[in-house]
C-alpha positions as CSV (number, residue, x, y, z in Angstrom):
1,M,31.9,17.2,-86.4
2,L,29.8,16.6,-89.4
3,V,28.3,19.7,-91.0
4,R,25.9,19.2,-94.0
5,H,26.1,22.5,-95.9
6,V,27.5,23.9,-99.1
7,E,29.0,27.3,-98.2
8,A,29.0,29.8,-95.4
9,P,26.0,32.1,-95.6
10,D,26.5,35.6,-96.9
11,P,26.6,37.8,-93.8
12,V,24.7,40.8,-95.3
13,R,22.0,38.6,-96.8
14,L,21.7,36.7,-93.5
15,M,21.4,39.8,-91.3
16,E,18.8,41.2,-93.8
17,A,16.8,38.1,-93.3
18,L,16.9,38.4,-89.5
19,A,16.4,42.2,-89.2
20,I,13.8,43.3,-86.6
21,P,11.6,44.8,-87.9
22,P,12.1,43.5,-91.5
23,A,12.9,46.2,-94.1
24,P,10.0,47.7,-96.0
25,G,9.1,45.4,-98.9
26,F,11.1,42.5,-97.4
27,R,10.6,39.2,-99.1
28,T,11.8,35.9,-97.7
29,H,15.1,34.5,-99.2
30,G,13.7,31.0,-99.3
31,A,14.4,28.1,-97.1
32,R,17.9,27.2,-96.1
33,V,18.4,24.5,-93.5
34,E,21.7,23.3,-92.1
35,H,22.3,20.2,-90.0
36,L,25.3,19.5,-87.7
37,L,26.5,17.5,-84.8
38,A,27.8,19.5,-81.9
39,P,31.6,19.2,-81.6
40,R,31.7,20.1,-77.9
41,D,29.7,21.0,-74.8
42,G,28.8,24.7,-74.4
43,C,26.6,27.6,-75.3
44,L,24.4,26.6,-78.2
45,A,24.7,30.0,-79.8
46,D,28.5,29.9,-79.7
47,V,28.6,26.3,-81.1
48,V,26.3,27.3,-84.1
49,T,28.2,30.5,-84.7
50,E,31.5,28.7,-84.9
51,A,30.2,25.7,-87.0
52,L,28.4,27.7,-89.6
53,Q,30.7,30.8,-89.6
54,L,27.8,33.2,-88.7
55,P,28.2,36.9,-88.0
56,Q,28.3,37.9,-84.4
57,G,24.8,38.0,-82.9
58,A,23.1,36.0,-85.7
59,A,22.7,32.8,-83.7
60,E,21.1,34.7,-80.8
61,L,18.6,36.1,-83.3
62,L,17.9,32.7,-84.8
63,L,17.2,31.4,-81.2
64,R,14.8,34.3,-80.7
65,F,12.9,33.3,-83.8
66,G,12.8,29.7,-82.7
67,A,14.8,28.7,-85.8
68,I,17.2,26.3,-84.1
69,H,16.1,22.8,-83.1
70,T,18.1,20.3,-81.2
71,C,18.1,17.0,-79.3
72,P,20.8,15.2,-77.3
73,V,20.9,12.1,-79.4
74,P,20.9,12.4,-83.2
75,P,17.8,10.8,-84.7
76,A,18.2,7.9,-87.1
77,L,19.0,9.0,-90.6
78,S,16.2,8.7,-93.1
79,A,16.9,6.7,-96.3
80,A,17.0,9.9,-98.3
81,S,19.6,11.6,-96.1
82,A,21.7,8.5,-95.9
83,A,21.7,8.2,-99.8
84,G,23.6,11.5,-100.1
85,M,26.4,10.6,-97.7
86,S,29.6,8.7,-98.1
87,A,30.4,5.6,-96.2
88,A,32.9,7.5,-94.0
89,E,30.3,10.1,-93.1
90,L,27.7,7.4,-92.3
91,A,30.2,5.6,-90.1
92,K,31.1,8.8,-88.3
93,V,27.4,9.7,-87.7
94,Q,26.8,6.2,-86.3
95,L,29.8,6.5,-83.9
96,V,28.6,9.9,-82.7
97,R,25.1,8.6,-82.2
98,E,26.2,5.6,-80.2
99,A,28.3,7.8,-77.9
100,A,25.4,10.2,-77.4
101,Q,23.1,7.4,-76.5
102,Q,25.6,6.2,-73.9
103,R,25.5,9.6,-72.3
104,A,21.8,10.5,-72.7
105,G,20.0,7.1,-73.0
106,T,17.7,5.7,-75.7
107,S,14.3,7.1,-74.8
108,S,12.2,8.8,-77.6
109,Q,12.5,12.1,-75.6
110,V,16.2,12.4,-76.2
111,R,15.8,11.6,-79.9
112,T,13.0,14.1,-80.5
113,T,14.1,17.5,-81.8
114,R,12.7,20.5,-80.0
115,R,13.0,24.3,-80.5
116,A,15.9,25.6,-78.5
117,Q,15.3,28.6,-76.2
118,E,17.5,31.7,-75.8
119,G,20.5,30.9,-73.6
120,A,20.3,27.2,-74.3
121,T,23.3,24.9,-74.0
122,T,24.3,21.8,-75.9
123,T,26.3,18.7,-75.4
124,R,28.9,17.0,-77.6
125,G,27.3,14.9,-80.3
126,A,23.9,16.5,-80.0
127,Y,22.0,17.0,-83.3
128,I,21.3,20.6,-84.3
129,R,19.1,21.9,-87.1
130,V,19.3,25.5,-88.1
131,H,16.8,27.3,-90.3
132,L,19.0,30.2,-91.5
133,H,16.1,32.0,-93.3
134,P,13.2,31.7,-90.8
135,K,9.8,32.7,-92.0
136,R,9.1,36.3,-91.4
137,F,5.7,37.9,-90.9
138,P,5.8,41.6,-91.7
139,G,2.1,41.8,-91.1
140,A,2.8,41.4,-87.3
141,H,4.2,44.9,-87.3
142,A,0.9,46.3,-88.6
143,V,-1.2,44.8,-85.7
144,D,-2.4,47.1,-83.0
145,W,-1.1,45.0,-80.3
146,A,-2.1,47.4,-77.5
147,R,-5.8,46.6,-78.3
148,R,-5.0,42.9,-78.2
149,V,-3.7,42.9,-74.6
150,V,-5.9,40.6,-72.5
151,A,-3.8,41.1,-69.3
152,S,-0.6,42.8,-68.2
153,T,1.5,42.8,-65.1
154,D,5.1,43.6,-64.2
155,E,6.1,40.0,-65.1
156,Y,3.9,39.0,-68.0
157,V,1.6,40.0,-70.8
158,V,-1.3,37.9,-72.2
159,V,-2.2,38.9,-75.8
160,S,-4.7,37.6,-78.3
161,K,-2.6,37.0,-81.5
162,P,-4.5,37.3,-84.8
163,A,-4.2,34.6,-87.4
164,G,-1.5,35.5,-90.0
165,A,0.9,36.9,-87.4
166,L,3.5,34.7,-85.7
167,A,4.2,36.7,-82.6
168,L,4.9,40.1,-81.2
169,E,8.5,41.1,-82.1
170,Q,9.7,43.3,-79.3
171,P,11.7,42.8,-76.0
172,L,9.3,40.2,-74.6
173,L,10.2,36.6,-73.9
174,L,8.2,33.7,-75.4
175,T,6.8,31.0,-73.1
176,S,5.0,29.2,-75.9
177,R,4.1,29.5,-79.5
178,L,1.2,29.4,-81.8
179,D,1.3,28.5,-85.5
180,Q,1.1,31.5,-87.9
181,C,-2.3,30.3,-89.1
182,T,-3.7,30.0,-85.5
183,E,-5.2,32.8,-83.5
184,G,-5.5,33.2,-79.8
185,L,-3.8,33.6,-76.4
186,L,-0.1,33.9,-76.0
187,V,1.7,34.4,-72.7
188,L,4.7,36.6,-73.1
189,A,7.2,37.2,-70.2
190,K,8.8,40.4,-69.1
191,T,11.3,38.6,-66.9
192,R,13.3,35.5,-67.2
193,S,12.2,34.5,-63.7
194,F,8.6,34.4,-64.9
195,V,9.7,32.2,-67.9
196,A,11.2,29.7,-65.4
197,R,8.1,29.7,-63.2
198,F,5.7,29.3,-66.2
199,N,7.8,26.5,-67.6
200,Q,7.6,24.7,-64.2
201,L,3.8,25.2,-64.3
202,V,3.7,23.6,-67.8
203,Q,5.8,20.7,-66.6
204,R,3.6,20.2,-63.5
205,S,0.5,20.2,-65.7
206,S,2.1,17.7,-68.2
207,S,3.1,15.4,-65.4
208,N,-0.6,15.2,-64.4
209,S,-2.0,14.8,-67.9
210,K,-2.0,11.0,-67.8
211,H,-4.3,11.0,-64.8
212,S,-6.4,13.8,-66.1
213,S,-7.0,12.1,-69.4
214,S,-8.3,8.9,-67.7
215,T,-10.9,10.6,-65.6
216,T,-13.4,13.4,-66.2
217,D,-13.4,16.4,-63.9
218,D,-16.3,14.9,-61.9
219,G,-14.3,11.7,-61.3
220,G,-16.2,9.5,-63.7
221,C,-14.6,7.3,-66.3
222,S,-13.9,8.7,-69.8
223,D,-13.1,6.0,-72.4
224,G,-13.0,8.5,-75.3
225,S,-16.0,7.0,-77.1
226,G,-17.9,10.2,-76.3
227,G,-20.8,10.0,-78.7
228,R,-22.7,12.9,-80.2
229,G,-24.9,13.8,-77.4
230,G,-22.6,15.5,-74.9
231,G,-22.9,15.6,-71.1
232,S,-25.1,17.5,-68.8
233,E,-25.0,21.3,-68.5
234,Q,-23.3,20.9,-65.1
235,Q,-20.6,18.6,-66.6
236,E,-19.9,21.0,-69.5
237,H,-19.6,23.9,-67.2
238,S,-17.1,22.0,-65.1
239,M,-15.1,21.0,-68.1
240,C,-14.9,24.7,-69.2
241,G,-13.2,25.7,-66.0
242,A,-15.7,25.9,-63.2
243,S,-14.2,24.9,-59.8
244,S,-15.8,22.3,-57.6
245,D,-14.7,20.5,-54.5
246,S,-15.2,17.1,-56.3
247,C,-12.7,17.8,-59.1
248,A,-10.1,19.9,-57.2
249,P,-7.7,16.9,-56.5
250,Q,-7.6,16.1,-60.3
251,R,-7.2,19.7,-61.4
252,R,-4.1,20.6,-63.3
253,P,-2.5,23.9,-62.5
254,L,-2.6,25.0,-66.1
255,R,-5.4,24.1,-68.5
256,K,-5.5,25.2,-72.1
257,F,-8.7,25.3,-74.2
258,Y,-9.1,25.7,-77.9
259,R,-12.0,26.4,-80.3
260,A,-11.8,24.5,-83.6
261,A,-14.0,25.0,-86.7
262,T,-14.6,21.9,-88.8
263,A,-17.0,20.8,-91.6
264,V,-17.7,17.6,-89.6
265,A,-18.4,17.5,-85.9
266,P,-15.7,15.5,-84.1
267,P,-16.7,12.8,-81.6
268,L,-17.0,14.0,-78.0
269,G,-14.7,12.7,-75.3
270,L,-11.0,11.7,-75.2
271,L,-9.0,11.4,-78.4
272,R,-5.7,9.6,-78.0
273,H,-3.1,9.1,-80.7
274,H,0.6,8.6,-81.0
275,L,2.3,11.3,-83.0
276,S,5.4,11.3,-85.3
277,I,6.1,15.0,-85.1
278,E,8.0,17.3,-87.6
279,R,8.2,14.8,-90.4
280,R,10.1,16.1,-93.4
281,H,10.0,15.2,-97.0
282,Q,11.7,17.0,-99.8
283,G,9.4,19.6,-101.3
284,L,6.9,19.4,-98.4
285,P,6.5,21.6,-95.3
286,S,7.1,19.8,-92.0
287,F,4.1,17.9,-90.7
288,T,2.9,15.6,-87.9
289,I,1.5,12.1,-88.5
290,A,-1.1,10.6,-86.1
291,H,-1.1,6.9,-85.5
292,D,-3.7,4.8,-83.6
293,Q,-0.9,2.7,-82.1
294,A,2.6,3.6,-80.8
295,V,5.4,3.4,-83.3
296,E,9.1,4.0,-82.9
297,G,9.8,7.5,-81.9
298,S,6.2,8.5,-81.5
299,L,4.8,10.6,-78.7
300,L,1.5,10.1,-76.9
301,A,-1.0,12.9,-77.6
302,E,-4.3,13.4,-75.8
303,L,-7.1,16.0,-76.0
304,R,-10.6,16.1,-74.9
305,V,-13.5,17.3,-77.1
306,V,-15.8,19.0,-74.7
307,K,-18.6,20.1,-76.9
308,A,-19.5,20.7,-80.5
309,A,-22.3,22.9,-82.0
310,P,-23.2,24.2,-85.5
311,I,-22.3,27.8,-86.3
312,R,-22.5,30.3,-89.1
313,L,-19.3,31.5,-90.7
314,T,-18.4,35.1,-91.3
315,A,-18.1,36.5,-94.8
316,A,-14.3,36.7,-94.4
317,A,-14.1,33.0,-93.5
318,T,-16.3,31.8,-96.3
319,E,-14.4,33.9,-98.8
320,Q,-10.9,32.9,-97.5
321,W,-11.8,29.2,-97.4
322,G,-13.6,29.2,-100.7
323,T,-16.9,28.1,-99.2
324,P,-19.9,30.2,-100.2
325,A,-22.1,31.1,-97.2
326,G,-24.4,28.2,-96.3
327,A,-22.8,25.8,-98.9
328,I,-21.3,23.6,-96.2
329,P,-22.1,22.9,-92.6
330,A,-19.7,24.3,-90.1
331,Y,-19.2,23.2,-86.5
332,E,-17.3,24.7,-83.7
333,C,-16.0,22.5,-80.9
334,L,-14.3,23.2,-77.6
335,I,-11.1,21.2,-76.9
336,E,-9.1,20.8,-73.8
337,L,-5.5,20.1,-74.6
338,L,-4.1,17.4,-72.3
339,T,-0.6,17.1,-73.9
340,G,1.4,19.7,-75.9
341,R,2.7,18.3,-79.2
342,T,3.6,20.0,-82.4
343,H,0.5,20.4,-84.6
344,Q,-1.4,18.1,-82.2
345,I,-4.9,19.4,-82.6
346,R,-4.5,19.7,-86.4
347,A,-3.1,16.2,-86.8
348,Q,-5.5,14.5,-84.4
349,L,-8.7,16.0,-85.9
350,A,-7.6,15.1,-89.4
351,A,-7.0,11.5,-88.2
352,V,-10.6,11.2,-87.1
353,G,-11.9,12.7,-90.3
354,C,-12.6,16.2,-89.0
355,P,-9.8,18.5,-90.3
356,L,-9.8,22.2,-89.5
357,L,-11.5,24.4,-92.0
358,G,-8.8,26.2,-94.1
359,D,-6.1,23.7,-93.1
360,S,-4.5,22.8,-96.5
361,L,-1.6,21.1,-94.7
362,Y,-3.7,18.5,-92.8
363,Q,-6.9,18.1,-94.9
364,P,-5.1,15.6,-97.2
365,L,-3.9,13.7,-94.1
366,V,-7.5,12.5,-93.4
367,S,-6.4,9.6,-95.6
368,L,-5.0,6.8,-93.6
369,Q,-3.3,5.4,-96.7
370,L,-1.5,8.7,-97.3
371,R,-0.4,9.0,-93.7
372,Q,1.0,5.4,-93.9
373,R,2.8,6.1,-97.2
374,L,4.4,9.3,-95.9
375,F,5.4,7.7,-92.7
376,A,7.1,4.9,-94.6
377,G,9.1,7.5,-96.5
378,D,7.2,7.2,-99.8
379,P,7.7,10.4,-101.7
380,C,4.1,9.9,-103.2
381,A,5.3,11.2,-106.6
382,D,2.2,9.7,-108.2
383,L,0.0,12.0,-106.1
384,R,2.0,15.2,-106.7
385,Q,1.0,17.7,-109.3
386,G,2.4,21.1,-110.2
387,S,4.0,23.4,-107.6
388,A,0.7,25.4,-107.6
389,D,-1.2,22.4,-106.3
390,R,1.2,20.6,-104.0
391,L,0.4,17.5,-102.1
392,L,0.6,19.3,-98.7
393,R,0.5,23.1,-98.6
394,E,1.0,25.5,-95.7
395,P,-2.3,27.5,-95.2
396,Q,-2.1,30.9,-96.8
397,G,-4.4,32.5,-94.2
398,G,-6.0,31.7,-90.9
399,V,-7.4,28.2,-90.1
400,G,-10.3,27.3,-87.8
401,L,-8.3,27.1,-84.6
402,Q,-8.2,29.5,-81.7
403,A,-6.3,29.2,-78.4
404,C,-9.4,30.5,-76.6
405,R,-9.0,30.1,-72.9
406,L,-6.3,29.7,-70.2
407,E,-7.1,28.6,-66.7
408,V,-4.2,29.1,-64.3
409,A,-4.6,27.7,-60.7
410,D,-1.2,29.1,-59.6
411,A,-0.1,32.3,-57.9
412,C,2.4,33.1,-60.7
413,M,-0.6,34.4,-62.8
414,G,-2.8,35.5,-59.9
415,G,-4.7,32.3,-59.4
416,S,-5.1,29.5,-56.9
417,R,-6.5,26.0,-56.9
418,D,-9.8,27.2,-55.5
419,V,-10.0,30.3,-57.7
420,P,-8.0,29.9,-60.9
421,A,-7.1,33.0,-63.0
422,L,-9.1,32.9,-66.3
423,F,-8.0,34.5,-69.6
424,D,-10.3,34.5,-72.7
425,A,-9.5,35.4,-76.3
426,G,-13.1,36.4,-77.2
427,T,-15.1,35.6,-80.3
428,P,-13.1,33.7,-83.0
429,W,-12.7,35.5,-86.3
430,W,-14.6,32.9,-88.3
431,R,-17.8,32.8,-86.3
432,A,-20.7,35.1,-87.3
433,Q,-22.6,36.7,-84.5
434,V,-26.3,35.8,-84.6
435,G,-28.1,37.7,-81.9
436,A,-27.1,36.4,-78.5
437,A,-26.6,32.8,-79.6
438,T,-24.7,30.5,-77.3
439,D,-21.2,29.6,-78.5
440,A,-19.4,26.3,-78.3
441,T,-18.1,27.1,-74.8
442,G,-21.6,27.5,-73.4
443,A,-21.1,31.2,-72.8
444,R,-23.4,33.9,-74.2
């Protein structure tokens, strides 16, 4: 087993960092990330507890926060990581990696780290990354969550999460996540059986995404060139979730729609990229890089821009984003997500020159040259300034992204192929209401 850490965490300090709810006046202790290779098969929480000498129950809390990431085959070491290791350590990592590849294969899927879920297991030689001081969002406890419930049954709750809160912290089970800076719909489970059914629904939808991305809902070809004009009213209505006999065979059981606010209207139609997700450089938050062509370890990412229209921003949005009212154009587009990748919409829109308003992490990545340099491992020291003006910065508030609509053609959430269940998040926080103007989804 190889563990890359200096000392066991202080148990009092650690449990203070993980307390639910956080203590009044709590401030984060700062990032602390540990890396290890699993010494045995077994329960992931037990393996992490033993390896990092954690207090009882700490690993379960870390899993609940989504602070443990793992993959069956250790990814290749970056040059920066290898530079800090001895020859013996490097040789041991290589042996473990080769053994893991023999068991799990060599596909990019088994080398891509993913958030581990509660109750997860691990296999000998698997790579595990643990964020011992996960980000906390005390503001989430000040939200009136009861007023944000969109739907509730004995098995699940659908809530509209505000930007600035990560998630509702109470005995509900996560089926998916939204970035802190993103607002919109979250499906939270009340039973583990619903989590399993919803996960199957996601997998069934993903398995159909390749077919769905190559044809429009009315069966016509979609090459992604789009153009600025948009389709007919009937086509737009179908793409926003209306059922029709002609599109029923192509319908995915779960469809996710997002609203995005940008300063430049993105091209309509299919956007396809290959993503290197969760890239890490010292002194920078993790980020995703979009490539036009496949590269080693990249994942295919597809989305469809359905419609884009100019809008007026609220006073809160113009103040937060530092854009006086009317000083810049603003557009709101409707996006159907065809694959689910980390930071996919943010990275893809930046790659086509249309970053989200307020997204200080991805606005610099509009530059192809910068994306290429960062992917190659260049620290870009010549571009970095003081800590107050970093090269890439996490947004301090909400960005122009809302998970606005879910369409579920499955009985697990009360829908069917002919009559899908629909869930809507309502008006996004950044859009000013102007009479009964039509929004970017086509609804009044």
